[in-house]
mmJSON file of the N, C-alpha and C atoms, coordinates in Angstrom:
{"data_MODEL":{"atom_site":{
"group_PDB":["ATOM","ATOM","ATOM","ATOM","ATOM","ATOM","ATOM","ATOM","ATOM","ATOM","ATOM","ATOM","ATOM","ATOM","ATOM","ATOM","ATOM","ATOM","ATOM","ATOM","ATOM","ATOM","ATOM","ATOM","ATOM","ATOM","ATOM","ATOM","ATOM","ATOM","ATOM","ATOM","ATOM","ATOM","ATOM","ATOM","ATOM","ATOM","ATOM","ATOM","ATOM","ATOM","ATOM","ATOM","ATOM","ATOM","ATOM","ATOM","ATOM","ATOM","ATOM","ATOM","ATOM","ATOM","ATOM","ATOM","ATOM","ATOM","ATOM","ATOM","ATOM","ATOM","ATOM","ATOM","ATOM","ATOM","ATOM","ATOM","ATOM","ATOM","ATOM","ATOM","ATOM","ATOM","ATOM","ATOM","ATOM","ATOM","ATOM","ATOM","ATOM","ATOM","ATOM","ATOM","ATOM","ATOM","ATOM","ATOM","ATOM","ATOM","ATOM","ATOM","ATOM","ATOM","ATOM","ATOM","ATOM","ATOM","ATOM","ATOM","ATOM","ATOM","ATOM","ATOM","ATOM","ATOM","ATOM","ATOM","ATOM","ATOM","ATOM","ATOM","ATOM","ATOM","ATOM","ATOM","ATOM","ATOM","ATOM","ATOM","ATOM","ATOM","ATOM","ATOM","ATOM","ATOM","ATOM","ATOM","ATOM","ATOM","ATOM","ATOM","ATOM","ATOM","ATOM","ATOM","ATOM","ATOM","ATOM","ATOM","ATOM","ATOM","ATOM","ATOM","ATOM","ATOM","ATOM","ATOM","ATOM","ATOM","ATOM","ATOM","ATOM","ATOM","ATOM","ATOM","ATOM","ATOM","ATOM","ATOM","ATOM","ATOM","ATOM","ATOM","ATOM","ATOM","ATOM","ATOM","ATOM","ATOM","ATOM","ATOM","ATOM","ATOM","ATOM","ATOM","ATOM","ATOM","ATOM","ATOM","ATOM","ATOM","ATOM","ATOM","ATOM","ATOM","ATOM","ATOM","ATOM","ATOM","ATOM","ATOM","ATOM","ATOM","ATOM","ATOM","ATOM","ATOM","ATOM","ATOM","ATOM","ATOM","ATOM","ATOM","ATOM","ATOM","ATOM","ATOM","ATOM","ATOM","ATOM","ATOM","ATOM","ATOM","ATOM","ATOM","ATOM","ATOM","ATOM","ATOM","ATOM","ATOM","ATOM","ATOM","ATOM","ATOM","ATOM","ATOM","ATOM","ATOM","ATOM"],
"id":[1,2,3,4,5,6,7,8,9,10,11,12,13,14,15,16,17,18,19,20,21,22,23,24,25,26,27,28,29,30,31,32,33,34,35,36,37,38,39,40,41,42,43,44,45,46,47,48,49,50,51,52,53,54,55,56,57,58,59,60,61,62,63,64,65,66,67,68,69,70,71,72,73,74,75,76,77,78,79,80,81,82,83,84,85,86,87,88,89,90,91,92,93,94,95,96,97,98,99,100,101,102,103,104,105,106,107,108,109,110,111,112,113,114,115,116,117,118,119,120,121,122,123,124,125,126,127,128,129,130,131,132,133,134,135,136,137,138,139,140,141,142,143,144,145,146,147,148,149,150,151,152,153,154,155,156,157,158,159,160,161,162,163,164,165,166,167,168,169,170,171,172,173,174,175,176,177,178,179,180,181,182,183,184,185,186,187,188,189,190,191,192,193,194,195,196,197,198,199,200,201,202,203,204,205,206,207,208,209,210,211,212,213,214,215,216,217,218,219,220,221,222,223,224,225,226,227,228,229,230,231],
"type_symbol":["N","C","C","N","C","C","N","C","C","N","C","C","N","C","C","N","C","C","N","C","C","N","C","C","N","C","C","N","C","C","N","C","C","N","C","C","N","C","C","N","C","C","N","C","C","N","C","C","N","C","C","N","C","C","N","C","C","N","C","C","N","C","C","N","C","C","N","C","C","N","C","C","N","C","C","N","C","C","N","C","C","N","C","C","N","C","C","N","C","C","N","C","C","N","C","C","N","C","C","N","C","C","N","C","C","N","C","C","N","C","C","N","C","C","N","C","C","N","C","C","N","C","C","N","C","C","N","C","C","N","C","C","N","C","C","N","C","C","N","C","C","N","C","C","N","C","C","N","C","C","N","C","C","N","C","C","N","C","C","N","C","C","N","C","C","N","C","C","N","C","C","N","C","C","N","C","C","N","C","C","N","C","C","N","C","C","N","C","C","N","C","C","N","C","C","N","C","C","N","C","C","N","C","C","N","C","C","N","C","C","N","C","C","N","C","C","N","C","C","N","C","C","N","C","C","N","C","C","N","C","C"],
"label_atom_id":["N","CA","C","N","CA","C","N","CA","C","N","CA","C","N","CA","C","N","CA","C","N","CA","C","N","CA","C","N","CA","C","N","CA","C","N","CA","C","N","CA","C","N","CA","C","N","CA","C","N","CA","C","N","CA","C","N","CA","C","N","CA","C","N","CA","C","N","CA","C","N","CA","C","N","CA","C","N","CA","C","N","CA","C","N","CA","C","N","CA","C","N","CA","C","N","CA","C","N","CA","C","N","CA","C","N","CA","C","N","CA","C","N","CA","C","N","CA","C","N","CA","C","N","CA","C","N","CA","C","N","CA","C","N","CA","C","N","CA","C","N","CA","C","N","CA","C","N","CA","C","N","CA","C","N","CA","C","N","CA","C","N","CA","C","N","CA","C","N","CA","C","N","CA","C","N","CA","C","N","CA","C","N","CA","C","N","CA","C","N","CA","C","N","CA","C","N","CA","C","N","CA","C","N","CA","C","N","CA","C","N","CA","C","N","CA","C","N","CA","C","N","CA","C","N","CA","C","N","CA","C","N","CA","C","N","CA","C","N","CA","C","N","CA","C","N","CA","C","N","CA","C","N","CA","C","N","CA","C","N","CA","C","N","CA","C","N","CA","C"],
"label_alt_id":[null,null,null,null,null,null,null,null,null,null,null,null,null,null,null,null,null,null,null,null,null,null,null,null,null,null,null,null,null,null,null,null,null,null,null,null,null,null,null,null,null,null,null,null,null,null,null,null,null,null,null,null,null,null,null,null,null,null,null,null,null,null,null,null,null,null,null,null,null,null,null,null,null,null,null,null,null,null,null,null,null,null,null,null,null,null,null,null,null,null,null,null,null,null,null,null,null,null,null,null,null,null,null,null,null,null,null,null,null,null,null,null,null,null,null,null,null,null,null,null,null,null,null,null,null,null,null,null,null,null,null,null,null,null,null,null,null,null,null,null,null,null,null,null,null,null,null,null,null,null,null,null,null,null,null,null,null,null,null,null,null,null,null,null,null,null,null,null,null,null,null,null,null,null,null,null,null,null,null,null,null,null,null,null,null,null,null,null,null,null,null,null,null,null,null,null,null,null,null,null,null,null,null,null,null,null,null,null,null,null,null,null,null,null,null,null,null,null,null,null,null,null,null,null,null,null,null,null,null,null,null],
"label_comp_id":["MET","MET","MET","VAL","VAL","VAL","ARG","ARG","ARG","PRO","PRO","PRO","PHE","PHE","PHE","VAL","VAL","VAL","ARG","ARG","ARG","TYR","TYR","TYR","LEU","LEU","LEU","THR","THR","THR","ARG","ARG","ARG","ILE","ILE","ILE","CYS","CYS","CYS","ILE","ILE","ILE","CYS","CYS","CYS","LEU","LEU","LEU","VAL","VAL","VAL","LEU","LEU","LEU","VAL","VAL","VAL","THR","THR","THR","ALA","ALA","ALA","ALA","ALA","ALA","SER","SER","SER","GLY","GLY","GLY","CYS","CYS","CYS","VAL","VAL","VAL","ARG","ARG","ARG","VAL","VAL","VAL","ARG","ARG","ARG","ALA","ALA","ALA","HIS","HIS","HIS","GLU","GLU","GLU","ARG","ARG","ARG","GLU","GLU","GLU","ASN","ASN","ASN","LEU","LEU","LEU","ALA","ALA","ALA","LYS","LYS","LYS","ARG","ARG","ARG","ALA","ALA","ALA","MET","MET","MET","THR","THR","THR","ASN","ASN","ASN","ASP","ASP","ASP","ARG","ARG","ARG","ASP","ASP","ASP","PRO","PRO","PRO","GLY","GLY","GLY","GLU","GLU","GLU","ALA","ALA","ALA","ARG","ARG","ARG","PHE","PHE","PHE","GLY","GLY","GLY","GLN","GLN","GLN","HIS","HIS","HIS","GLU","GLU","GLU","ARG","ARG","ARG","GLY","GLY","GLY","SER","SER","SER","ARG","ARG","ARG","GLU","GLU","GLU","GLY","GLY","GLY","ALA","ALA","ALA","ASP","ASP","ASP","GLY","GLY","GLY","GLY","GLY","GLY","THR","THR","THR","GLY","GLY","GLY","GLU","GLU","GLU","PRO","PRO","PRO","GLY","GLY","GLY","GLY","GLY","GLY","GLY","GLY","GLY","CYS","CYS","CYS","GLY","GLY","GLY","CYS","CYS","CYS","ASN","ASN","ASN"],
"label_asym_id":["A","A","A","A","A","A","A","A","A","A","A","A","A","A","A","A","A","A","A","A","A","A","A","A","A","A","A","A","A","A","A","A","A","A","A","A","A","A","A","A","A","A","A","A","A","A","A","A","A","A","A","A","A","A","A","A","A","A","A","A","A","A","A","A","A","A","A","A","A","A","A","A","A","A","A","A","A","A","A","A","A","A","A","A","A","A","A","A","A","A","A","A","A","A","A","A","A","A","A","A","A","A","A","A","A","A","A","A","A","A","A","A","A","A","A","A","A","A","A","A","A","A","A","A","A","A","A","A","A","A","A","A","A","A","A","A","A","A","A","A","A","A","A","A","A","A","A","A","A","A","A","A","A","A","A","A","A","A","A","A","A","A","A","A","A","A","A","A","A","A","A","A","A","A","A","A","A","A","A","A","A","A","A","A","A","A","A","A","A","A","A","A","A","A","A","A","A","A","A","A","A","A","A","A","A","A","A","A","A","A","A","A","A","A","A","A","A","A","A","A","A","A","A","A","A","A","A","A","A","A","A"],
"label_entity_id":["1","1","1","1","1","1","1","1","1","1","1","1","1","1","1","1","1","1","1","1","1","1","1","1","1","1","1","1","1","1","1","1","1","1","1","1","1","1","1","1","1","1","1","1","1","1","1","1","1","1","1","1","1","1","1","1","1","1","1","1","1","1","1","1","1","1","1","1","1","1","1","1","1","1","1","1","1","1","1","1","1","1","1","1","1","1","1","1","1","1","1","1","1","1","1","1","1","1","1","1","1","1","1","1","1","1","1","1","1","1","1","1","1","1","1","1","1","1","1","1","1","1","1","1","1","1","1","1","1","1","1","1","1","1","1","1","1","1","1","1","1","1","1","1","1","1","1","1","1","1","1","1","1","1","1","1","1","1","1","1","1","1","1","1","1","1","1","1","1","1","1","1","1","1","1","1","1","1","1","1","1","1","1","1","1","1","1","1","1","1","1","1","1","1","1","1","1","1","1","1","1","1","1","1","1","1","1","1","1","1","1","1","1","1","1","1","1","1","1","1","1","1","1","1","1","1","1","1","1","1","1"],
"label_seq_id":[1,1,1,2,2,2,3,3,3,4,4,4,5,5,5,6,6,6,7,7,7,8,8,8,9,9,9,10,10,10,11,11,11,12,12,12,13,13,13,14,14,14,15,15,15,16,16,16,17,17,17,18,18,18,19,19,19,20,20,20,21,21,21,22,22,22,23,23,23,24,24,24,25,25,25,26,26,26,27,27,27,28,28,28,29,29,29,30,30,30,31,31,31,32,32,32,33,33,33,34,34,34,35,35,35,36,36,36,37,37,37,38,38,38,39,39,39,40,40,40,41,41,41,42,42,42,43,43,43,44,44,44,45,45,45,46,46,46,47,47,47,48,48,48,49,49,49,50,50,50,51,51,51,52,52,52,53,53,53,54,54,54,55,55,55,56,56,56,57,57,57,58,58,58,59,59,59,60,60,60,61,61,61,62,62,62,63,63,63,64,64,64,65,65,65,66,66,66,67,67,67,68,68,68,69,69,69,70,70,70,71,71,71,72,72,72,73,73,73,74,74,74,75,75,75,76,76,76,77,77,77],
"pdbx_PDB_ins_code":[null,null,null,null,null,null,null,null,null,null,null,null,null,null,null,null,null,null,null,null,null,null,null,null,null,null,null,null,null,null,null,null,null,null,null,null,null,null,null,null,null,null,null,null,null,null,null,null,null,null,null,null,null,null,null,null,null,null,null,null,null,null,null,null,null,null,null,null,null,null,null,null,null,null,null,null,null,null,null,null,null,null,null,null,null,null,null,null,null,null,null,null,null,null,null,null,null,null,null,null,null,null,null,null,null,null,null,null,null,null,null,null,null,null,null,null,null,null,null,null,null,null,null,null,null,null,null,null,null,null,null,null,null,null,null,null,null,null,null,null,null,null,null,null,null,null,null,null,null,null,null,null,null,null,null,null,null,null,null,null,null,null,null,null,null,null,null,null,null,null,null,null,null,null,null,null,null,null,null,null,null,null,null,null,null,null,null,null,null,null,null,null,null,null,null,null,null,null,null,null,null,null,null,null,null,null,null,null,null,null,null,null,null,null,null,null,null,null,null,null,null,null,null,null,null,null,null,null,null,null,null],
"Cartn_x":[0.818,0.0,0.864,1.997,2.866,3.561,3.938,4.648,3.893,2.621,1.906,1.821,1.693,1.625,2.957,4.06,5.387,5.604,5.196,5.326,4.485,3.286,2.398,2.994,3.51,4.123,5.375,6.155,7.353,6.988,5.971,5.542,5.026,4.316,3.811,4.976,5.96,7.122,7.894,8.067,8.771,8.002,6.701,5.882,5.977,5.957,6.072,7.42,8.484,9.818,9.893,9.35,9.381,8.575,7.421,6.59,7.287,7.901,8.621,9.823,10.565,11.738,11.334,10.238,9.805,9.252,8.768,8.182,9.233,10.499,11.554,12.01,11.651,12.07,11.056,11.554,10.669,11.286,10.479,10.931,10.636,11.654,11.503,11.401,10.323,10.117,10.978,11.166,12.051,11.585,10.284,9.813,9.87,10.103,10.225,11.678,12.616,14.032,14.537,13.848,14.304,14.302,13.378,13.344,14.493,14.968,16.073,17.424,17.488,18.753,19.023,18.192,18.399,19.59,20.167,21.348,21.063,19.845,19.5,19.512,19.476,19.456,20.851,21.909,23.268,23.847,24.767,25.453,26.549,27.097,28.227,27.733,27.88,27.416,28.363,29.647,30.615,31.444,30.996,31.707,33.127,33.378,34.731,35.7,35.261,36.108,36.368,35.377,35.551,36.534,36.443,37.386,38.796,38.957,40.284,40.85,40.025,40.486,40.893,40.161,40.492,41.814,41.995,43.252,44.417,44.197,45.26,45.682,44.712,45.05,45.759,45.305,45.915,47.333,47.605,48.939,49.915,49.459,50.366,50.671,49.657,49.855,50.104,49.679,49.765,48.713,47.73,46.683,45.355,45.099,43.935,42.65,42.657,41.438,40.711,41.359,40.763,39.823,40.015,39.153,39.694,40.864,41.4,42.224,42.536,43.332,44.814,45.635,47.061,47.726,48.741,49.451,50.565,51.533,52.631,52.603,53.758,53.819,54.42,54.795,55.527,54.6,53.393,52.477,52.713,53.397,53.75,52.805,51.705,50.827,49.602],
"Cartn_y":[-1.201,0.0,1.269,1.186,2.355,2.616,1.575,1.723,2.564,2.312,3.148,4.61,4.848,6.232,6.946,6.241,6.834,7.127,6.229,6.465,7.664,7.729,8.844,10.165,10.176,11.386,11.773,10.789,11.065,11.678,11.13,11.676,13.103,13.374,14.732,15.698,15.272,16.137,16.407,15.39,15.572,16.531,16.376,17.285,18.722,18.914,20.267,20.892,20.102,20.616,20.992,20.16,20.465,21.705,21.854,23.035,24.292,24.196,25.347,25.716,24.725,24.99,25.561,25.09,25.564,26.983,27.399,28.735,29.83,29.476,30.473,31.075,30.488,30.983,32.006,33.192,34.259,34.908,35.181,35.931,37.406,38.224,39.66,40.287,40.977,41.623,42.88,43.326,44.46,45.72,45.966,47.189,47.097,45.903,45.747,45.829,45.769,45.742,47.085,48.158,49.465,49.549,48.857,48.871,48.082,47.055,46.249,46.908,47.886,48.52,49.766,50.051,51.237,51.057,52.148,52.129,51.489,51.604,51.024,49.5,48.913,47.453,46.85,47.653,47.124,47.029,46.103,45.961,47.008,47.438,48.349,49.791,50.512,51.901,52.853,52.525,53.387,52.56,52.451,51.585,52.063,53.35,53.85,53.385,53.398,52.94,51.439,50.689,49.24,48.936,49.683,49.489,49.819,50.905,51.278,50.208,49.687,48.63,47.379,47.045,45.885,46.11,47.292,47.607,47.582,48.121,48.152,46.744,45.873,44.496,43.777,44.021,43.354,43.804,45.065,45.555,45.378,45.461,45.32,43.859,43.035,41.655,40.718,41.11,40.208,39.108,39.281,38.273,38.903,38.96,39.691,38.906,37.638,36.855,36.617,36.792,36.449,37.484,38.751,39.776,40.336,39.891,40.322,41.587,42.037,43.255,42.882,43.532,43.192,43.746,43.093,43.614,42.697,43.294,42.536,42.748,42.84,43.068,44.411,45.199,46.425,47.638,47.594,48.715,49.826,49.535,50.575,50.665,49.964,50.037,50.802],
"Cartn_z":[0.0,0.0,0.0,0.625,0.705,-0.63,-1.354,-2.618,-3.642,-3.916,-4.894,-4.471,-3.186,-2.712,-2.942,-2.704,-2.908,-4.392,-5.258,-6.703,-7.133,-6.618,-6.939,-6.471,-5.258,-4.7,-5.484,-5.898,-6.682,-8.034,-8.669,-9.96,-9.82,-8.775,-8.557,-8.319,-7.546,-7.296,-8.581,-9.404,-10.676,-11.584,-11.636,-12.456,-11.954,-10.658,-10.104,-10.421,-10.337,-10.66,-12.141,-13.014,-14.446,-14.79,-14.179,-14.443,-13.934,-12.779,-12.23,-13.1,-13.559,-14.401,-15.758,-16.305,-17.622,-17.566,-16.434,-16.361,-16.214,-16.061,-15.912,-17.223,-18.329,-19.639,-20.144,-20.433,-20.88,-22.107,-23.087,-24.256,-24.015,-24.22,-24.037,-25.418,-25.671,-26.966,-27.074,-28.291,-28.544,-27.826,-27.776,-27.133,-25.608,-25.053,-23.603,-23.14,-24.047,-23.683,-23.181,-23.488,-23.035,-21.511,-20.867,-19.404,-18.804,-19.509,-19.004,-19.251,-20.145,-20.473,-19.632,-18.675,-17.852,-16.914,-16.51,-15.651,-14.297,-13.82,-12.525,-12.555,-13.737,-13.852,-13.887,-13.861,-13.91,-12.511,-12.351,-11.066,-10.91,-12.024,-12.004,-12.056,-10.986,-10.938,-11.665,-11.727,-12.379,-13.357,-14.617,-15.558,-15.852,-15.806,-16.041,-14.973,-13.733,-12.631,-12.729,-13.143,-13.297,-14.423,-15.528,-16.634,-16.2,-15.426,-14.952,-14.025,-13.133,-12.226,-12.977,-14.028,-14.838,-15.563,-16.107,-16.794,-15.811,-14.642,-13.629,-13.235,-12.981,-12.608,-13.75,-14.977,-16.121,-16.383,-16.195,-16.506,-15.352,-14.134,-12.988,-12.668,-12.668,-12.253,-13.42,-14.602,-15.733,-15.639,-14.762,-14.564,-14.945,-16.229,-16.71,-16.58,-16.869,-16.745,-18.05,-19.186,-20.466,-21.041,-20.737,-21.298,-22.598,-23.024,-24.306,-24.233,-23.07,-22.907,-22.908,-23.757,-23.749,-22.505,-22.075,-20.928,-20.489,-19.865,-19.291,-17.798,-17.194,-15.77,-15.417,-16.447,-16.184,-15.986,-16.454,-16.303,-17.306,-18.409,-19.367,-20.557,-20.566,-21.743,-21.456],
"occupancy":[1.0,1.0,1.0,1.0,1.0,1.0,1.0,1.0,1.0,1.0,1.0,1.0,1.0,1.0,1.0,1.0,1.0,1.0,1.0,1.0,1.0,1.0,1.0,1.0,1.0,1.0,1.0,1.0,1.0,1.0,1.0,1.0,1.0,1.0,1.0,1.0,1.0,1.0,1.0,1.0,1.0,1.0,1.0,1.0,1.0,1.0,1.0,1.0,1.0,1.0,1.0,1.0,1.0,1.0,1.0,1.0,1.0,1.0,1.0,1.0,1.0,1.0,1.0,1.0,1.0,1.0,1.0,1.0,1.0,1.0,1.0,1.0,1.0,1.0,1.0,1.0,1.0,1.0,1.0,1.0,1.0,1.0,1.0,1.0,1.0,1.0,1.0,1.0,1.0,1.0,1.0,1.0,1.0,1.0,1.0,1.0,1.0,1.0,1.0,1.0,1.0,1.0,1.0,1.0,1.0,1.0,1.0,1.0,1.0,1.0,1.0,1.0,1.0,1.0,1.0,1.0,1.0,1.0,1.0,1.0,1.0,1.0,1.0,1.0,1.0,1.0,1.0,1.0,1.0,1.0,1.0,1.0,1.0,1.0,1.0,1.0,1.0,1.0,1.0,1.0,1.0,1.0,1.0,1.0,1.0,1.0,1.0,1.0,1.0,1.0,1.0,1.0,1.0,1.0,1.0,1.0,1.0,1.0,1.0,1.0,1.0,1.0,1.0,1.0,1.0,1.0,1.0,1.0,1.0,1.0,1.0,1.0,1.0,1.0,1.0,1.0,1.0,1.0,1.0,1.0,1.0,1.0,1.0,1.0,1.0,1.0,1.0,1.0,1.0,1.0,1.0,1.0,1.0,1.0,1.0,1.0,1.0,1.0,1.0,1.0,1.0,1.0,1.0,1.0,1.0,1.0,1.0,1.0,1.0,1.0,1.0,1.0,1.0,1.0,1.0,1.0,1.0,1.0,1.0,1.0,1.0,1.0,1.0,1.0,1.0,1.0,1.0,1.0,1.0,1.0,1.0],
"B_iso_or_equiv":[0.0,0.0,0.0,0.0,0.0,0.0,0.0,0.0,0.0,0.0,0.0,0.0,0.0,0.0,0.0,0.0,0.0,0.0,0.0,0.0,0.0,0.0,0.0,0.0,0.0,0.0,0.0,0.0,0.0,0.0,0.0,0.0,0.0,0.0,0.0,0.0,0.0,0.0,0.0,0.0,0.0,0.0,0.0,0.0,0.0,0.0,0.0,0.0,0.0,0.0,0.0,0.0,0.0,0.0,0.0,0.0,0.0,0.0,0.0,0.0,0.0,0.0,0.0,0.0,0.0,0.0,0.0,0.0,0.0,0.0,0.0,0.0,0.0,0.0,0.0,0.0,0.0,0.0,0.0,0.0,0.0,0.0,0.0,0.0,0.0,0.0,0.0,0.0,0.0,0.0,0.0,0.0,0.0,0.0,0.0,0.0,0.0,0.0,0.0,0.0,0.0,0.0,0.0,0.0,0.0,0.0,0.0,0.0,0.0,0.0,0.0,0.0,0.0,0.0,0.0,0.0,0.0,0.0,0.0,0.0,0.0,0.0,0.0,0.0,0.0,0.0,0.0,0.0,0.0,0.0,0.0,0.0,0.0,0.0,0.0,0.0,0.0,0.0,0.0,0.0,0.0,0.0,0.0,0.0,0.0,0.0,0.0,0.0,0.0,0.0,0.0,0.0,0.0,0.0,0.0,0.0,0.0,0.0,0.0,0.0,0.0,0.0,0.0,0.0,0.0,0.0,0.0,0.0,0.0,0.0,0.0,0.0,0.0,0.0,0.0,0.0,0.0,0.0,0.0,0.0,0.0,0.0,0.0,0.0,0.0,0.0,0.0,0.0,0.0,0.0,0.0,0.0,0.0,0.0,0.0,0.0,0.0,0.0,0.0,0.0,0.0,0.0,0.0,0.0,0.0,0.0,0.0,0.0,0.0,0.0,0.0,0.0,0.0,0.0,0.0,0.0,0.0,0.0,0.0,0.0,0.0,0.0,0.0,0.0,0.0,0.0,0.0,0.0,0.0,0.0,0.0],
"pdbx_formal_charge":[null,null,null,null,null,null,null,null,null,null,null,null,null,null,null,null,null,null,null,null,null,null,null,null,null,null,null,null,null,null,null,null,null,null,null,null,null,null,null,null,null,null,null,null,null,null,null,null,null,null,null,null,null,null,null,null,null,null,null,null,null,null,null,null,null,null,null,null,null,null,null,null,null,null,null,null,null,null,null,null,null,null,null,null,null,null,null,null,null,null,null,null,null,null,null,null,null,null,null,null,null,null,null,null,null,null,null,null,null,null,null,null,null,null,null,null,null,null,null,null,null,null,null,null,null,null,null,null,null,null,null,null,null,null,null,null,null,null,null,null,null,null,null,null,null,null,null,null,null,null,null,null,null,null,null,null,null,null,null,null,null,null,null,null,null,null,null,null,null,null,null,null,null,null,null,null,null,null,null,null,null,null,null,null,null,null,null,null,null,null,null,null,null,null,null,null,null,null,null,null,null,null,null,null,null,null,null,null,null,null,null,null,null,null,null,null,null,null,null,null,null,null,null,null,null,null,null,null,null,null,null],
"auth_seq_id":[1,1,1,2,2,2,3,3,3,4,4,4,5,5,5,6,6,6,7,7,7,8,8,8,9,9,9,10,10,10,11,11,11,12,12,12,13,13,13,14,14,14,15,15,15,16,16,16,17,17,17,18,18,18,19,19,19,20,20,20,21,21,21,22,22,22,23,23,23,24,24,24,25,25,25,26,26,26,27,27,27,28,28,28,29,29,29,30,30,30,31,31,31,32,32,32,33,33,33,34,34,34,35,35,35,36,36,36,37,37,37,38,38,38,39,39,39,40,40,40,41,41,41,42,42,42,43,43,43,44,44,44,45,45,45,46,46,46,47,47,47,48,48,48,49,49,49,50,50,50,51,51,51,52,52,52,53,53,53,54,54,54,55,55,55,56,56,56,57,57,57,58,58,58,59,59,59,60,60,60,61,61,61,62,62,62,63,63,63,64,64,64,65,65,65,66,66,66,67,67,67,68,68,68,69,69,69,70,70,70,71,71,71,72,72,72,73,73,73,74,74,74,75,75,75,76,76,76,77,77,77],
"auth_comp_id":["MET","MET","MET","VAL","VAL","VAL","ARG","ARG","ARG","PRO","PRO","PRO","PHE","PHE","PHE","VAL","VAL","VAL","ARG","ARG","ARG","TYR","TYR","TYR","LEU","LEU","LEU","THR","THR","THR","ARG","ARG","ARG","ILE","ILE","ILE","CYS","CYS","CYS","ILE","ILE","ILE","CYS","CYS","CYS","LEU","LEU","LEU","VAL","VAL","VAL","LEU","LEU","LEU","VAL","VAL","VAL","THR","THR","THR","ALA","ALA","ALA","ALA","ALA","ALA","SER","SER","SER","GLY","GLY","GLY","CYS","CYS","CYS","VAL","VAL","VAL","ARG","ARG","ARG","VAL","VAL","VAL","ARG","ARG","ARG","ALA","ALA","ALA","HIS","HIS","HIS","GLU","GLU","GLU","ARG","ARG","ARG","GLU","GLU","GLU","ASN","ASN","ASN","LEU","LEU","LEU","ALA","ALA","ALA","LYS","LYS","LYS","ARG","ARG","ARG","ALA","ALA","ALA","MET","MET","MET","THR","THR","THR","ASN","ASN","ASN","ASP","ASP","ASP","ARG","ARG","ARG","ASP","ASP","ASP","PRO","PRO","PRO","GLY","GLY","GLY","GLU","GLU","GLU","ALA","ALA","ALA","ARG","ARG","ARG","PHE","PHE","PHE","GLY","GLY","GLY","GLN","GLN","GLN","HIS","HIS","HIS","GLU","GLU","GLU","ARG","ARG","ARG","GLY","GLY","GLY","SER","SER","SER","ARG","ARG","ARG","GLU","GLU","GLU","GLY","GLY","GLY","ALA","ALA","ALA","ASP","ASP","ASP","GLY","GLY","GLY","GLY","GLY","GLY","THR","THR","THR","GLY","GLY","GLY","GLU","GLU","GLU","PRO","PRO","PRO","GLY","GLY","GLY","GLY","GLY","GLY","GLY","GLY","GLY","CYS","CYS","CYS","GLY","GLY","GLY","CYS","CYS","CYS","ASN","ASN","ASN"],
"auth_asym_id":["A","A","A","A","A","A","A","A","A","A","A","A","A","A","A","A","A","A","A","A","A","A","A","A","A","A","A","A","A","A","A","A","A","A","A","A","A","A","A","A","A","A","A","A","A","A","A","A","A","A","A","A","A","A","A","A","A","A","A","A","A","A","A","A","A","A","A","A","A","A","A","A","A","A","A","A","A","A","A","A","A","A","A","A","A","A","A","A","A","A","A","A","A","A","A","A","A","A","A","A","A","A","A","A","A","A","A","A","A","A","A","A","A","A","A","A","A","A","A","A","A","A","A","A","A","A","A","A","A","A","A","A","A","A","A","A","A","A","A","A","A","A","A","A","A","A","A","A","A","A","A","A","A","A","A","A","A","A","A","A","A","A","A","A","A","A","A","A","A","A","A","A","A","A","A","A","A","A","A","A","A","A","A","A","A","A","A","A","A","A","A","A","A","A","A","A","A","A","A","A","A","A","A","A","A","A","A","A","A","A","A","A","A","A","A","A","A","A","A","A","A","A","A","A","A","A","A","A","A","A","A"],
"auth_atom_id":["N","CA","C","N","CA","C","N","CA","C","N","CA","C","N","CA","C","N","CA","C","N","CA","C","N","CA","C","N","CA","C","N","CA","C","N","CA","C","N","CA","C","N","CA","C","N","CA","C","N","CA","C","N","CA","C","N","CA","C","N","CA","C","N","CA","C","N","CA","C","N","CA","C","N","CA","C","N","CA","C","N","CA","C","N","CA","C","N","CA","C","N","CA","C","N","CA","C","N","CA","C","N","CA","C","N","CA","C","N","CA","C","N","CA","C","N","CA","C","N","CA","C","N","CA","C","N","CA","C","N","CA","C","N","CA","C","N","CA","C","N","CA","C","N","CA","C","N","CA","C","N","CA","C","N","CA","C","N","CA","C","N","CA","C","N","CA","C","N","CA","C","N","CA","C","N","CA","C","N","CA","C","N","CA","C","N","CA","C","N","CA","C","N","CA","C","N","CA","C","N","CA","C","N","CA","C","N","CA","C","N","CA","C","N","CA","C","N","CA","C","N","CA","C","N","CA","C","N","CA","C","N","CA","C","N","CA","C","N","CA","C","N","CA","C","N","CA","C","N","CA","C","N","CA","C","N","CA","C","N","CA","C","N","CA","C","N","CA","C"],
"pdbx_PDB_model_num":[1,1,1,1,1,1,1,1,1,1,1,1,1,1,1,1,1,1,1,1,1,1,1,1,1,1,1,1,1,1,1,1,1,1,1,1,1,1,1,1,1,1,1,1,1,1,1,1,1,1,1,1,1,1,1,1,1,1,1,1,1,1,1,1,1,1,1,1,1,1,1,1,1,1,1,1,1,1,1,1,1,1,1,1,1,1,1,1,1,1,1,1,1,1,1,1,1,1,1,1,1,1,1,1,1,1,1,1,1,1,1,1,1,1,1,1,1,1,1,1,1,1,1,1,1,1,1,1,1,1,1,1,1,1,1,1,1,1,1,1,1,1,1,1,1,1,1,1,1,1,1,1,1,1,1,1,1,1,1,1,1,1,1,1,1,1,1,1,1,1,1,1,1,1,1,1,1,1,1,1,1,1,1,1,1,1,1,1,1,1,1,1,1,1,1,1,1,1,1,1,1,1,1,1,1,1,1,1,1,1,1,1,1,1,1,1,1,1,1,1,1,1,1,1,1,1,1,1,1,1,1]
}}}
């Protein structure tokens, strides 16, 4: 008697997980993208400062992280 109930409960849990996972995909239309491109939606409040910090780390340490910025360890570029 317990086995059918466990199978039923397992199937219900799997269905709930699938429905929840499928509902996370959303298509954003072109006229709705303007709201997502606002400055308040970015994590970086000062992009110039972030670029400078990235350049500084890349040129001083030589450990850029694959962003495509040339650099050595001397800081002369």
